[in-house]
Steps between C-alpha positions, in 0.01 A plus 500: 500500500177575318598425143780487248502462124698339222483523121625174348530439128420129565169589673321169434789286628538707818125496564487120464795466739337731756171308488674165538690643800183578693410851386144568392354762271325778686432709192615503139425691188622650177560860407614688193857448627466126567391236751537525876426289806491545877610190691425407861691264727372414846858443620537878524151640569426844361772493237395529136735419217423690183635371172459670164609362165798695364351592165652738248253767617623469860861492388448830312343654813787387726758612244327840485505530879869406509584753229305776680683421826849528355632842586169614654551820699181462714303752296164412344436198729141425393441305180142482374553255211674166450833516318456416133 
């Protein structure tokens, strides 16, 4: 497994728990959609755990993706903009 991701609402609590459990920060940052972090753990070399704060902006994007997927007939598969 190379990497997996989660989007918790309680970002700070989960990050503190991960760090106290032996994970370390490989990279972190902030974007227009919210904070994110990539965590390493030597117990499973090569695996990266991505975590991004579930902000309202991200929730709108995921809701837009879900709405677009409902009833999709496989036409127009390429989207060039984020859902609004």
